N, C-alpha and C positions, 0 to 999 in steps of 0.2 A: 406927409406920405401915407401915414396910417389912415387919415381921413379919406384920401383918394382911394385907398385899398377898400375901405368899407363901402364907399360909393360904388366902386366897381362890382363888389360882391352883391350889393343891393340891386344893381341894374341886371346882373346875371340872374339873380333869383327871380326878379320880376319877369324877365324874358322866358325863363323856364316855366313859370306859372302860366303866363299868357299862352305860351306854346302848348302846354298841356290842355288848357281850356279849348284852344282852337282844335287840337287833335280830337278831343272827346266830343265836342259839340258841333263841329262842322258836318254838314250833310254829305253823304256819299254822292247823291244825285238829287236833282229836282225835276219835276215834270209838270207840264200844263195839261189839264184835262178840260176839253171843250165839248159842250153839248149844244146841239141845234135842234130846235123844235119848230115844226111847220104849224102855223096857225092860219085861220081864215084871213088874218090881217098881215100875213107875211112870216118870214123866218125870224124866230127869237133866239139869239145865241147867248151863251154865258160860259164863263170859264173860271178856273181857279188853279193856282200854282201850289204844289205840294213839295215838301222836302222829305227825303227818306234818310234816316240816320241808323247806321249799323251799331251794334252793341260793342263798342270799343272798350268799355270799362271792365276792369278785372279780368283782362285776358280775352274779352269777347272779340270775335273776329268777323262781324258782319251778320250773315244770315244763319248763325248757329242756333243752339237751343233757345236762347233768350230772344233771338230774332231781331230784325230791324224794327224801327218804329217810324210812323209817319207823322208829319205836322202839317196842319192846314185846316181849312174850314169847309163845311158843306157848301155846295154850289147851289145858288138860288136863281131860278129863271122866272122873270116876270113875263107872263103870257098875255097880259093886257086884260082889261075889263074885270079886274079882281081875281083872275086866275093865276095860279103859280105852280111851279114844280121845283121841288128841292131834292137834290142828289146827296144822300147821306153818306157818311164815312163807314158804310157797312155793305155787305153783299148778302142778298137773300132776305127772307122775311122770318121764317120759322122752321129751323133755327137760322139766325143771321150770323155770318162770319164777321168777326170784328177786326181781323188783321189783314184783310184782303187788299186794302189800299196800299199797304207796304210792299206787296208783291205784284201789284197791278202792272207796272212796266214790264217786268219779266214775263208775266203771263200774256200780256198783249203782244209782245214781240214773238213769243212762242206761237201764239195763235196765227200770227202773220207769217209763220214759217221759219222764224229765226230763234232758235233756242240759245240763249246767252246766259253767262254766269252773272251773278250779282255785281261783281266788280267791273263788268263790261257794259253795264247799263248806261253809265254816264258818257260812253263813247258813241252812242247812237245819235244820229242827227235828223233822221226823217220822222214823219208822222205815221202812226199806225192806228187802225180802227179799234174801237172797243165795242164789242158786240156780244150778244147772247148772255151767258152767265157771268161775263166779265163786267157787265154794266152794274154799277153800284145801285143800292136800294133807292127807289124813287118814292116820294110821297108828295101829297098836295094838302093844302090847308084851306078849308072853306073860309076860315077867318084867321089871318096870320097872328092875331092877338090872342087866339085861343088854341093852345096846344092840343086840347082834346078834340079839335076838329080835323086832326090829321087822318088821312086815308092813304093806304098803299096804292101805288099806280103800277100797272103792268106796262113795262117798256114796249111790249109788242102791240099794245092796244090802248094808246092814249085817248082814243075816241070814247072809250067806255067811261073815262073819268071826266073828259072835257067836252065831248060832243064831236060831231062830224067836222072834218077839216083839221083836226089835230093829229099830228104824227111825229114820232121821234125820227127826225131826218138823219141823225147820225151823232156819233160820239167819237172823239179821237184823242190820242195821247201823243205828246211830243216832249222829248227831253230838252230842258232849257239850262242855261249856264248856272252853275252852283255858286260861282263867285268865291270870294274869300270871306268866310264867316268872321265876324258878324257884319261886314261891310257890304250889304246888299243895296245897290243903287239902281239896279235894272240893267238890262242888256247884258253885255259880256261881263259886267262887274257883278252879276248875280241877280237873278230875278227874285224879288222878295216874295215870301209866302203870302198868299192872299188871306186877308183877315177882314171879313165883312158880314158874316152871318148874324152877328149880334145887332147889326143895324137893321137887318131884314126880319129877324126873329129875336126880339130883345129878351125873351124869356129863356133862350136856348142855353144860357150858362147856369140855369137853376136846375139842379138834379131832379127835383120833384116834378117840375113842369116838363122837363125833357123826357122823364119816364112816362108822364101822362101822354105825351105825343106818341111815343113808341107803342104804348099799350093801345091807344086808340087806333093805330094803324095795324095792330096785330103783329107787331115785330117783337120777337123774342131773341135777344142777343145772347149768344153762348160764346164767351171768350175762351181762349186757350187755358188749360188747367194751371199754367204757371203765371197767368196775368190777371189782374183785376180789371174791372170794367165799370165805368160810370155812364149812365145814360147821356150825360153831357158829351161824351166822346163820340156819339153818333153825329154830333153837330160841329164839334171842335176838338182838335188834337193839339196839345201843347208840346 
């Protein structure tokens, strides 16, 4: 009997620990950000899925002082003939906002005429455009192997960076299923966060090289006073 009692307590403790981990680390919502670029050879699309996690630890309640955090990778668009466009996890250039991706869904829905609370984001089902100042920082690399070849790109004038026939056709955001963390299998079971930037920019996990890319593009990131920032976070958020 005592053995069964201890087994029961162990199972209960394990359930509590697992439950706490799920509570602390599951995202509040996920969203897919899709970009389409018109090129002389046709439209080139790319997209990435991001998760937004409220600050639930130590009494945190979502979008409070510590704020939510985003997880995901920069989105890379292959434009053909050696041309490329990377959408970083920043907004602006100098200064660049470092936490805009966490609030992008709320801001995009507000710009579309729907002001919603943080807790209501996951209930939205339609796609909304991302335009103007909501568009994340865009850069291009003359040589993807050389971070110092980065240059900032004006989303309103891609032709200046790539030539005639190049235009940002559009960018859109859609809430996708969060699933049951950590069981992300796709579809209604939860869209997994996109992880692919290190395949396209292998140096992007190196703080020195990531900083070289930002410096070359003239990007000066200014994080909130209560948060640290590594140049790697312009390309990847864990």
